[in-house]
C-alpha positions in Angstrom: 135.4 37.1 106.6 136.1 34.8 109.5 134.3 31.4 109.5 133.6 29.6 112.8 135.7 26.5 113.6 134.4 23.5 115.7 135.2 25.3 118.9 133.3 28.5 117.9 130.3 26.4 116.9 130.2 24.3 120.0 130.7 27.3 122.3 127.8 29.2 120.7 125.4 26.3 120.6 126.1 25.3 124.2 125.5 28.9 125.3 122.1 28.9 123.5 121.0 25.8 125.3 122.3 27.0 128.6 120.4 30.3 128.3 117.2 28.4 127.2 117.2 26.8 130.6 117.8 30.1 132.3 114.9 31.7 130.5 112.6 28.8 131.4 113.5 29.3 135.0 112.8 32.9 134.9 109.4 32.4 133.1 108.4 29.8 135.7 109.3 32.1 138.5 112.1 29.8 139.8 114.4 32.8 139.7 113.7 36.5 140.2 114.4 39.3 137.8 117.4 40.3 140.0 118.8 36.8 139.8 118.2 36.6 136.1 119.8 40.0 135.3 123.4 38.9 135.3 122.6 35.8 133.3 120.7 37.7 130.5 123.3 40.5 130.4 126.0 38.0 129.5 123.9 37.0 126.6 123.2 40.5 125.4 119.6 40.9 126.7 118.7 44.2 128.3 115.4 45.2 129.9 114.5 48.6 128.5 111.8 51.1 129.2 108.9 49.1 127.4 110.4 45.7 126.6 113.5 43.6 126.4 116.3 44.5 124.0 118.6 42.0 122.4 122.0 43.1 121.3 123.6 40.9 118.5 127.4 40.8 118.2 128.8 41.9 114.8 132.6 41.4 115.4 134.4 44.4 113.8 131.3 45.1 111.8 131.7 42.4 109.1 128.6 40.7 107.8 127.7 38.3 105.0 124.5 38.4 102.9 123.3 35.2 104.6 123.7 36.9 108.0 121.8 40.0 106.8 118.9 37.7 105.6 118.9 36.0 109.0 118.8 39.3 110.8 115.9 40.2 108.5 114.0 37.0 109.4 114.5 37.8 113.2 113.2 41.3 112.7 110.1 40.0 110.8 109.3 37.0 112.9 110.2 38.1 116.4 110.4 41.9 116.4 108.4 44.8 114.7 110.0 44.5 111.3 113.2 46.4 111.8 116.7 46.3 113.5 119.0 49.0 114.8 122.7 49.5 114.1 124.5 50.5 117.3 127.6 52.7 117.8 129.6 49.5 118.5 128.9 48.2 115.1 126.4 45.7 116.5 122.7 45.0 115.8 119.9 45.5 118.3 116.3 44.3 118.4 114.0 46.5 120.6 110.9 44.3 121.0 111.7 40.7 121.4 109.5 38.6 123.9 111.5 36.8 126.5 110.0 33.4 125.6 111.3 33.8 122.1 114.9 34.9 122.8 116.3 31.3 123.0 114.8 30.6 119.6 116.3 33.9 118.3 119.6 33.0 119.5 119.4 29.5 118.0 118.5 31.0 114.6 121.4 33.5 114.9 123.7 30.6 115.8 123.0 29.0 112.5 124.4 32.0 110.8 127.5 32.2 113.1 126.0 35.0 115.3 125.3 35.4 119.0 124.8 38.0 121.8 127.7 36.9 124.0 129.7 39.7 125.7 127.7 42.5 124.1 126.9 43.6 127.7 128.1 43.0 131.1 131.5 44.0 132.8 133.6 42.3 130.2 135.5 43.0 127.0 132.9 44.1 124.5 132.9 43.8 120.7 136.2 45.2 119.3 135.4 47.8 116.7 137.5 49.0 113.7 137.4 51.0 110.4 134.4 50.0 108.3 136.6 50.3 105.2 139.1 47.7 106.6 140.6 45.5 103.8 139.6 48.1 101.1 141.1 51.4 102.5 143.7 52.8 100.2 145.7 54.2 103.1 145.8 51.3 105.6 149.0 49.6 106.8 147.2 46.2 106.9 143.7 44.8 107.4 142.9 45.6 111.1 140.2 42.9 111.3 142.9 40.2 111.7 143.9 41.9 115.0 140.3 42.3 115.9 139.5 38.7 115.3 142.5 37.6 117.3 141.3 39.9 120.1 137.8 38.3 119.9 139.2 34.8 120.3 141.5 35.8 123.2 138.9 37.7 125.1 135.8 35.6 124.7 135.1 33.8 128.1 138.6 34.8 129.3 138.4 33.7 132.9 140.4 36.6 134.3 138.5 39.3 132.5 134.9 38.1 132.5 134.0 40.2 135.6 136.0 43.5 135.3 135.3 46.5 137.4 133.3 47.9 134.5 132.6 47.3 130.8 135.7 47.4 128.5 136.0 48.6 124.9 138.8 48.2 122.4 139.1 49.8 119.0 141.7 49.2 116.2 142.7 51.4 113.3 145.2 50.9 110.6 145.3 54.3 109.0 146.6 57.7 110.0 143.1 59.1 109.5 141.2 57.4 112.4 137.8 56.1 111.4 137.4 54.0 114.5 137.5 56.6 117.2 140.3 54.9 119.1 141.0 57.8 121.4 137.7 57.5 123.2 138.2 53.8 124.0 139.4 52.0 127.0 142.2 50.7 124.8 143.0 52.0 121.3 145.4 50.4 118.9 146.8 52.0 115.9 148.6 49.6 113.5 151.9 51.2 112.4 155.2 50.3 110.9 158.6 50.9 112.6 161.8 52.0 110.8 162.5 48.4 109.8 159.1 48.1 108.1 157.6 45.7 110.8 154.0 46.0 111.7 153.1 46.7 115.3 150.9 49.0 117.4 150.7 52.4 119.1 148.9 51.7 122.2 146.4 54.1 123.9 144.6 53.7 127.2 142.1 55.6 129.2 139.7 57.1 126.7 136.0 57.1 127.1 132.8 59.2 127.1 129.9 59.1 129.5 129.6 61.1 132.8 133.5 61.9 132.8 134.8 62.1 129.2 138.5 61.6 128.6 140.7 61.5 125.6 143.1 58.5 125.9 146.8 58.6 126.3 149.4 56.7 124.1 151.6 54.8 126.5 153.6 52.8 123.9 154.7 54.2 120.6 155.6 50.8 119.1 154.6 47.4 120.4 155.7 44.4 118.3 152.8 42.5 116.8 154.0 39.3 118.4 153.7 40.7 121.9 150.1 42.1 121.6 148.4 39.8 124.0 151.1 40.0 126.8 150.7 43.7 126.6 146.8 43.6 126.6 146.9 41.2 129.6 149.3 43.6 131.4 146.9 46.5 131.0 143.9 44.5 132.0 145.6 43.0 135.0 146.6 46.5 136.3 143.0 47.6 135.8 141.5 44.5 137.4 143.8 45.0 140.4 143.5 48.7 140.9 140.2 49.6 139.3 137.4 50.9 141.6 134.7 48.4 142.4 133.0 50.4 145.1 131.6 53.1 142.9 129.9 52.5 139.6 130.8 56.0 138.3 134.5 55.7 139.0 135.0 52.2 137.8 136.1 52.7 134.3 139.8 52.5 133.4 139.8 56.2 132.4 139.3 57.1 136.0 142.1 54.8 137.2 144.5 56.3 134.6 143.5 59.8 135.7 143.9 59.0 139.4 147.1 57.1 139.2 148.6 59.4 136.6 149.5 58.4 133.0 153.2 57.8 133.8 152.5 55.7 137.0 149.9 53.7 135.1 152.2 53.0 132.2 155.0 52.1 134.6 152.7 49.5 136.3 151.7 48.1 132.8 155.4 47.8 131.8 156.2 46.0 135.0 153.5 43.5 134.4 154.5 43.2 130.8 158.0 42.3 131.9 156.6 39.6 134.1 155.1 37.9 131.1 158.4 38.1 129.3 160.2 36.2 132.2 157.8 33.3 131.7 159.4 32.3 128.5 157.7 30.4 125.6 155.9 27.9 127.9 154.1 30.7 129.8 153.4 33.0 126.9 149.9 34.2 126.2 150.9 35.6 122.9 149.8 34.0 119.5 152.3 31.9 117.7 153.0 33.1 114.1 151.1 30.1 112.8 147.9 31.2 114.5 148.3 34.8 113.2 148.6 33.3 109.7 145.6 31.0 110.2 143.4 34.0 111.2 144.7 36.2 108.5 143.8 33.6 105.8 140.2 34.4 106.5 140.6 38.0 105.5 142.4 37.8 102.1 139.4 39.5 100.5 137.7 39.1 97.1 139.7 38.6 94.0 139.1 42.0 92.4 139.8 41.8 88.7 141.5 44.9 87.2 138.9 47.5 86.1 139.2 50.6 84.0 139.5 53.7 86.2 137.9 55.8 83.3 134.6 53.9 83.4 132.2 55.2 80.7 129.2 53.9 82.5 130.2 55.8 85.6 130.9 59.0 83.7 127.7 58.9 81.7 125.6 58.4 84.9 127.4 61.3 86.7 126.4 63.6 83.9 122.7 62.3 83.5 121.7 61.6 87.1 121.8 64.4 89.5 120.9 62.4 92.5 123.7 60.0 91.7 126.2 62.7 91.4 125.2 64.1 94.7 125.4 60.7 96.3 128.8 60.0 94.8 130.1 63.3 96.2 129.3 62.3 99.9 128.8 58.4 100.1 131.6 57.1 97.8 135.2 56.6 99.0 138.6 55.7 97.5 139.5 52.0 97.3 143.0 50.5 97.4 142.3 48.7 94.0 142.0 51.0 90.9 138.5 50.9 89.3 136.7 50.2 92.6 135.2 52.2 95.4 133.7 51.7 98.9 130.2 52.9 99.5 128.5 54.3 102.7 124.9 53.2 102.8 123.1 55.8 104.8 120.6 54.8 107.5 119.7 58.4 108.1 116.8 59.2 105.8 114.6 62.1 106.8 112.0 61.3 109.3 113.2 57.9 110.4 115.1 56.9 113.6 118.8 57.2 112.9 120.4 53.8 112.5 117.2 51.7 111.9 116.9 49.3 109.0 113.8 47.3 108.0 113.6 43.6 107.3 113.0 44.3 103.6 115.9 46.7 103.5 118.2 44.1 105.1 117.2 41.6 102.3 117.6 44.2 99.6 121.1 45.1 100.9 122.0 41.3 100.9 120.9 41.1 97.4 122.9 44.2 96.3 126.0 43.0 98.2 125.9 39.6 96.2 125.3 41.3 92.8 127.6 44.3 93.2 129.6 44.1 96.4 131.4 40.8 96.4 129.2 39.5 99.2 130.8 41.9 101.9 128.8 44.2 104.1 129.9 46.3 107.1 128.3 48.2 109.9 129.8 51.4 111.2 130.1 53.1 114.6 128.2 56.1 113.0 125.2 53.9 112.7 125.4 53.4 108.9 126.4 50.4 106.7 129.1 50.0 104.1 129.7 48.1 100.8 133.5 48.0 100.8 134.1 46.6 97.3 132.0 48.1 94.4 133.3 48.4 90.8 132.9 51.8 89.2 131.2 50.1 86.2 128.5 48.8 88.7 128.2 51.8 90.9 125.2 53.5 89.2 123.2 50.2 89.1 124.1 49.7 92.8 122.9 53.2 93.6 119.6 52.7 91.8 118.9 49.5 93.7 119.8 51.2 97.0 117.6 54.0 96.3 114.8 51.8 95.4 115.1 50.2 98.8 115.2 53.5 100.6 118.9 53.3 101.2 120.2 55.8 98.7 120.2 59.0 100.9 123.2 61.2 99.9 124.1 62.6 103.3 127.1 60.7 104.7 129.0 63.1 107.0 126.5 65.9 106.5 124.3 67.6 109.1 121.5 65.1 108.7 123.7 62.1 109.2 123.1 62.2 112.9 124.2 59.8 115.5 121.4 59.5 118.1 120.8 57.2 121.0 117.3 55.7 121.5 116.6 58.2 124.2 113.4 58.3 126.3 111.4 56.5 123.5 113.1 53.3 124.5 115.7 53.7 127.3 114.9 53.7 131.0 118.1 55.6 131.8 117.3 58.6 129.4 116.3 62.0 130.5 115.0 63.2 127.1 113.9 62.1 123.7 116.7 62.0 121.1 115.0 60.7 117.9 112.4 63.5 117.6 115.2 66.2 117.9 117.2 64.3 115.3 114.2 64.2 112.9 113.5 67.9 113.4 117.1 68.9 112.6 116.9 66.7 109.5 113.7 68.5 108.5 115.2 71.9 109.1 118.2 71.0 106.7 116.1 68.8 104.3 117.6 70.4 101.2 120.5 68.1 100.1 122.2 71.0 98.1 122.1 73.2 101.2 123.6 70.3 103.3 126.4 69.7 100.7 127.1 73.5 100.6 127.6 73.3 104.5 129.9 70.4 104.2 131.1 67.9 106.8 129.2 68.5 110.0 128.9 65.7 112.6 125.9 66.2 114.9 125.6 63.6 117.8 122.7 63.4 120.3 122.6 61.7 123.7 119.5 61.5 125.8 121.5 61.4 129.1 124.9 61.7 130.5 125.9 58.1 129.6 126.6 59.5 126.1 125.4 56.5 124.0 125.0 59.0 121.2 128.6 60.2 121.5 127.7 63.8 121.9 131.0 64.6 123.6 132.8 64.1 120.2 130.2 65.7 118.0 131.2 68.8 116.0 127.8 69.9 117.4 126.9 67.7 120.4 123.5 67.7 122.0 123.0 66.3 125.5 119.5 65.8 127.0 119.1 66.9 130.6 116.2 66.9 133.0 115.1 70.1 134.7 112.4 69.6 137.2 110.6 67.0 135.0 111.0 69.0 131.7 113.3 68.1 128.8 116.2 70.4 128.1 119.3 70.1 125.8 122.8 71.3 126.4 125.0 72.1 123.4 128.7 71.3 123.0 130.8 72.5 120.2 134.2 71.5 118.7 134.3 67.7 119.6 135.9 65.2 117.3 136.5 61.4 117.3 139.3 61.2 114.7 143.0 61.4 115.0 142.6 65.0 116.3 140.2 63.8 118.9 138.7 66.4 121.3 135.8 66.7 123.8 133.4 69.4 122.9 133.1 72.7 124.8 129.9 73.4 126.7 128.7 76.7 125.4 126.0 77.8 127.6 122.7 77.1 129.4 120.3 74.3 128.5 117.8 74.9 125.7 114.2 73.8 125.7 112.8 71.4 123.2 111.3 74.4 121.3 114.7 76.2 121.2 117.2 73.5 120.3 116.7 73.2 116.6 116.8 77.0 116.1 120.0 77.0 118.1 121.6 74.4 115.9 120.6 76.5 112.8 122.1 79.6 114.3 125.4 77.8 114.9 125.5 76.6 111.3 124.7 80.1 110.0 127.5 81.7 112.1 129.9 79.0 110.7 128.9 79.9 107.2 129.6 83.6 108.0 133.0 82.8 109.5 134.5 80.1 107.4 137.5 81.3 105.4 136.6 79.4 102.2 133.9 76.9 101.1 136.5 74.1 101.7 137.0 75.0 105.4 135.1 72.4 107.5 133.0 73.4 110.5 135.6 71.8 112.9 138.4 73.7 111.3 136.6 76.9 111.5 135.7 76.4 115.1 139.3 75.6 116.1 140.5 78.7 114.2 138.1 81.3 115.7 137.2 79.6 119.1 133.9 79.3 120.9 132.9 83.0 121.4 131.5 83.9 118.0 129.4 80.8 118.2 128.1 81.6 121.7 127.1 85.1 120.6 125.0 83.7 117.7 123.7 80.9 119.8 122.2 82.9 122.6 121.7 86.3 121.0 118.0 85.7 120.3 117.3 82.9 122.7 114.2 83.3 124.9 
């Protein structure tokens, strides 16, 4: 993983001390909350429904065991004993006291962590595939690109006050695990006919009040010209993006209003301007800098292992729980004899994405013993051990299970993405966590879940779509009706390479109706699917919405 250099360290420590002074001024009453707001947001501090919330940056989701232990210490000493994994692969603390935040940031800085640009109208944390560097099907490690983007975008003077927040995602595989098509900019690392690495470039994706699937405006961008092209996109956005209307300020609205062809033409013209500047005016990274950054991501030295591990085979036959977990939570690795593991943060009855201080420390220990000291967060609010030897897999599973981290439900109906909802958020209309827990309870039988197969349920407590409901196979949106909590269902959404916005399938459902409705949708899918291998999303695309609408509202009150 990337290690801070002298510039990184100085920058983060200076920011901590600067913010300490700003907090002291707020506590003394020297500045008002309105005056303090833009200062705290640039340091990742929000004011939620009941308390402040601190968002900690986890660049491209990569963490070390030491960083996990520091996060655990913050949860234990300054919060309520847990942290939360967000859909931007970051960590959040929901209950810090304002007076303690500078000390929290100072502790995080010791572990090369901070909250800079995790909020505000700037370029946020660049996200990527949680299996980066381990995926069998990747062109190259996308974290190198993500780290280069982090260094380019942090405190960039031209892009620190954009019309609205800005999100970038990078994938390096044909199967998109980074949801690039619902980002402001999406980058797919590909190779051209000459075998050279470069990017397919997408713009204008996003969710929220007006969801859009993005548009590819470049089929191949040479890697060496990435930052000229990114700057061209952002300059067009900065120049033409709406600043008079909060709800029309995202780049997706600009692309829609200009038209894709006109927007792409404006970007190409700005891009050509950079090319005329020559080497002295270039904003692109020189090859030596790409090489320097890439050297941090060479990965562990994985010694050859037997792909026919006797220990693994014996455990599969003797431990039913392990076999179920392997079926859903274990993924192919580029190195024979190794696998990648999803650590589910979706046990029944707990808020999706939460992890306790003790669990953070246990995961750090497991990563050191069995995972080569590498841990990832995911945009689906889980965690990943990207490098585990087959010989060690059962032992790792037992340790995870002992820590409450061995739930065998990755990608299944109980592996729900949910925003904090009205339990925490002052923007929410409805509660999300209780609905998620009730769905988990309804489908508690793991064998039933595995028989249903892949089914992505995503819940948002309001139209801002922090739970990514638009791209859920089953999406649930909380809406307010005269002070009562209702839920609207969408079907057929997806965030992968075949990204789609889900279809609204009918009227809002009351709190009492919504879980029954989800169950009816699942039952109709099981009746309609062509084979046990046909996934929900495939069946939905084959038969359309009508059969599900019939099932959904046939018995509704």
